[in-house]
C-alpha positions in Angstrom: 37.7 -13.3 50.1 36.3 -10.3 48.3 32.8 -9.1 48.8 31.7 -9.1 45.1 28.8 -7.2 43.7 27.8 -8.4 40.2 26.1 -6.5 37.5 24.8 -9.0 34.9 23.8 -7.6 31.5 21.8 -8.9 28.6 23.4 -7.6 25.3 21.1 -6.9 22.3 18.9 -3.9 22.9 20.2 -3.6 26.4 23.8 -2.4 25.8 23.6 -2.3 22.0 21.2 -0.1 20.0 19.8 -2.9 17.9 21.1 -6.4 17.3 24.7 -7.6 17.3 24.2 -9.2 13.9 23.5 -5.9 12.2 27.2 -5.3 11.1 27.2 -8.8 9.5 24.1 -8.0 7.5 25.7 -4.7 6.4 29.0 -6.4 5.4 27.2 -9.0 3.2 24.5 -6.6 2.1 21.7 -8.8 3.4 18.3 -7.4 4.3 18.0 -8.0 8.1 14.2 -7.9 8.0 14.1 -10.7 5.4 16.6 -12.7 7.3 14.7 -12.5 10.6 11.4 -13.2 8.8 13.0 -16.4 7.5 14.2 -17.3 11.0 10.8 -16.7 12.5 9.2 -19.0 10.0 11.6 -21.9 10.7 9.8 -23.4 13.8 6.6 -23.9 11.9 8.4 -25.1 8.8 10.2 -27.9 10.7 7.1 -28.8 12.7 5.0 -29.1 9.6 7.5 -30.8 7.4 9.3 -33.1 9.9 7.2 -32.9 13.1 10.4 -31.6 14.8 10.3 -29.0 17.6 13.1 -26.5 17.6 14.3 -23.9 20.1 13.0 -20.5 18.8 15.7 -18.7 20.8 18.6 -20.4 19.0 17.3 -21.6 15.6 18.8 -18.4 14.1 22.2 -19.9 14.5 21.3 -22.8 12.2 20.2 -20.2 9.6 23.5 -18.4 9.9 25.2 -21.7 9.3 23.1 -22.5 6.3 23.7 -19.0 4.9 27.4 -19.5 5.3 27.2 -22.8 3.4 25.1 -21.5 0.5 27.2 -18.4 -0.1 24.8 -15.8 1.4 27.5 -15.1 4.0 30.7 -16.2 2.1 33.7 -16.8 4.4 31.7 -16.3 7.6 33.8 -17.8 10.3 34.7 -16.9 13.9 37.3 -14.4 12.9 34.8 -12.5 10.8 32.3 -12.6 13.7 34.8 -11.2 16.1 35.8 -8.5 13.6 32.2 -7.4 13.2 32.0 -6.7 16.9 34.1 -3.6 16.3 31.2 -2.0 14.4 28.6 -2.4 17.1 26.6 0.8 18.1 26.3 1.0 21.8 23.9 3.1 23.8 25.3 6.4 25.3 27.4 5.8 28.4 28.8 2.5 27.2 31.5 1.4 27.9 32.1 4.2 30.4 29.6 2.8 32.9 31.6 -0.3 33.6 34.6 1.6 35.0 32.4 4.4 36.5 30.4 1.9 38.6 33.6 0.2 39.8 35.1 3.5 40.8 32.0 4.6 42.6 32.4 1.6 45.0 36.0 0.6 45.0 37.5 4.1 45.5 35.6 4.7 48.7 37.8 3.9 51.7 35.0 2.5 53.8 34.2 0.0 51.1 37.9 -0.8 50.4 38.2 -1.8 54.1 36.0 -4.8 53.4 37.3 -5.5 49.9 34.0 -4.7 48.2 34.4 -5.0 44.4 32.1 -4.6 41.4 32.2 -7.1 38.6 30.3 -7.0 35.2 29.1 -10.0 33.2 27.4 -10.4 29.9 24.9 -13.3 29.5 23.5 -13.3 26.0 21.7 -15.6 23.5 23.8 -13.9 20.9 27.2 -14.8 19.4 30.0 -14.7 22.0 32.7 -14.0 19.3 30.9 -10.8 18.3 30.8 -9.6 21.9 34.5 -10.5 22.3 35.3 -8.3 19.3 33.5 -5.3 20.7 34.8 -2.4 22.7 33.4 -3.8 26.0 35.3 -7.1 25.8 38.1 -6.0 28.2 35.7 -4.1 30.4 33.8 -7.1 31.7 34.7 -10.1 33.9 33.0 -12.8 31.8 30.9 -13.4 28.7 28.3 -16.1 28.1 27.0 -16.5 24.6 26.5 -18.9 21.8 29.6 -20.5 20.2 30.0 -22.0 16.7 32.4 -24.7 15.4 34.2 -24.1 12.1 34.6 -26.5 9.2 36.3 -26.3 5.8 34.4 -24.1 3.4 33.1 -26.3 0.5 33.2 -23.4 -1.8 36.8 -22.3 -0.8 39.1 -25.2 0.1 41.6 -24.3 2.7 39.3 -21.7 4.2 36.8 -22.1 7.1 33.2 -21.2 7.7 30.9 -21.7 10.7 29.6 -25.2 10.4 28.2 -26.6 13.6 26.7 -25.5 16.9 29.1 -25.6 19.8 27.6 -24.0 22.9 24.1 -22.5 22.9 22.4 -20.4 25.5 18.7 -19.5 25.4 16.5 -17.3 27.5 15.9 -20.1 30.0 19.4 -21.4 30.2 20.6 -17.9 31.0 19.7 -18.9 34.5 22.4 -21.6 34.4 25.0 -18.9 33.6 23.7 -16.8 36.6 24.1 -19.8 38.9 27.7 -20.2 37.6 28.4 -16.6 38.6 26.7 -17.2 41.9 28.8 -20.3 42.8 32.1 -19.2 41.3 34.3 -20.2 38.4 35.2 -23.9 38.3 32.4 -25.0 40.5 29.9 -27.5 39.0 26.6 -25.7 38.7 24.8 -28.8 39.9 26.9 -29.2 43.1 25.1 -28.3 46.3 26.9 -25.4 47.9 26.2 -23.6 51.1 25.1 -20.0 50.8 28.2 -18.7 52.7 30.5 -20.5 50.3 29.0 -19.0 47.1 31.2 -16.4 45.5 28.5 -13.9 44.5 25.3 -14.2 46.6 22.1 -13.5 44.7 21.4 -10.5 47.0 24.6 -8.9 45.6 23.4 -9.1 42.0 21.7 -6.7 39.6 20.3 -8.2 36.4 19.7 -5.7 33.5 17.8 -6.6 30.3 15.3 -5.1 27.9 12.1 -7.1 27.9 9.8 -10.1 28.4 12.2 -12.7 26.9 14.4 -12.2 30.1 11.6 -13.2 32.5 13.4 -16.4 33.6 16.5 -14.5 34.5 14.6 -11.7 36.1 12.7 -14.2 38.2 15.8 -16.1 39.4 17.6 -12.9 40.6 14.5 -11.2 42.0 13.2 -14.2 43.9 16.5 -14.7 45.5 17.0 -11.2 46.9 18.8 -9.5 44.0 17.6 -6.5 42.0 16.3 -6.3 38.5 16.3 -3.4 36.0 14.9 -3.0 32.5 15.9 -0.8 29.7 13.9 0.6 26.7 15.0 2.6 23.7 14.4 6.3 24.1 11.1 7.4 22.5 9.8 3.8 21.8 6.2 3.6 23.2 5.8 -0.1 22.6 9.0 -1.1 24.5 8.1 1.4 27.2 4.8 -0.4 27.7 6.5 -3.8 27.8 8.9 -2.8 30.7 6.1 -1.0 32.5 4.1 -4.2 32.4 7.1 -6.1 33.8 7.2 -3.6 36.7 3.5 -3.9 37.3 3.9 -7.7 37.3 6.7 -7.5 39.9 9.3 -8.9 37.5 11.6 -5.8 37.8 12.3 -3.2 40.4 12.7 -0.2 38.1 13.3 0.8 34.4 14.7 3.7 32.5 15.6 4.8 29.0 18.7 3.2 27.5 21.2 6.0 28.3 23.9 5.0 30.8 25.7 8.4 30.9 26.7 9.8 34.3 23.7 11.7 35.7 21.1 9.9 33.7 18.4 7.8 35.6 19.8 4.4 34.5 23.3 5.3 35.8 22.0 6.8 39.0 19.8 3.8 39.8 22.6 1.2 39.2 25.1 3.2 41.3 22.6 3.8 44.0 21.8 0.1 44.2 25.4 -0.9 44.3 26.0 1.6 47.2 23.0 0.1 49.0 24.6 -3.3 48.7 27.9 -2.0 49.8 26.4 -0.3 52.9 24.6 -3.6 53.8 27.9 -5.5 53.5 29.7 -3.0 55.7 27.1 -3.3 58.4 27.2 -7.0 58.3 31.0 -7.0 58.5 31.0 -4.6 61.4 28.5 -6.8 63.2 30.9 -9.8 62.9 33.6 -7.9 64.9 33.8 -8.9 68.6 32.9 -6.2 71.0 35.8 -5.3 73.3 34.8 -5.8 76.9 35.9 -2.9 79.1 37.6 -3.7 82.4 35.3 -3.3 85.4 36.1 -2.3 89.0 36.1 -5.1 91.5 33.4 -4.5 94.1 
C-alpha cells in the first residue's frame, strides 16, 4: 500500500482570490455586496419570524435557490454552476502547485522506493459543481462541497433550476470529510479503524485555509499530529492580523501570503513539510527491515 501524503485545501480565499460565486453574480449582473448582506440577515430574520435556528454557514444555498425561483438568477442549474467555474480567478501558482508538489516528492528515487505519493483534496463549504468546472478539477484527488438538486423551472417549463439542498458541508462538518480522507474511500466514517489500517494518517496531512472559520478543521489535523497552514491576501492587514492570531493561539504552524509560485514562502513551506514527512516515512520503513546477522567464528 502506498504511503500517502495528503494536502487538504479550503477553497474560497485560499485558492481563489475572492469567492467562487463571483462569476455567477457577474453573469446575472447582481450586486454581490447586496446579496451577501441579504444572506447575513437571514439567521435573525428566521429566528425573529419563526423562532427557527438556521446554519449560518449554509443558509446562502437557500438564498441561491430562492433567487433562481424568483428570476434573479434565471436558469441557474448545475450546468450553469459548473460552467461558471471556468471564470474563477486563482491566486498565483495555482494550479501549478499541485503538480509541482507531487513532482518534488514522487520523482525522488529514495521516496519512490517506499511508494510515497502526494494527493490533493478540496474540502469547501462552497458549491461542488463550481469547483468541478474550474481548472483545478483534474488536478486534485477528491472534492467535498455542497450539492444541489434540480427541479423544473416554473418560469420555463422543460428547463431546470436548482431547487433543493442535496449535500451540505459547513465549517464543522469539514472534519467529517477529513476523517473520510483519513480512513479511505468506501470506509464508513463512523467505523472504528485501527491506526495502521487508515489510508492517510493524520500525521501525513497538511490542512490549508484562510481564517478563523476553519478552526474545527485546523484543530482536528493539528491535534492529531498533522500540520496546519494559513493564507492571507497580499497587502490585507486585517486578514494578516487574523492568521497571526491563529498562530499565536496555536491553531496553525505557519502562514504566508497567498502566492503559491515556486520560490515563494507558501510553496517552500508546503514542499519542505512534505519532504519532512517523506523523510520520516523512509526512516520508519528502514527501521522495519530485519538486520542481517553476520556469521560468527565458532570458538
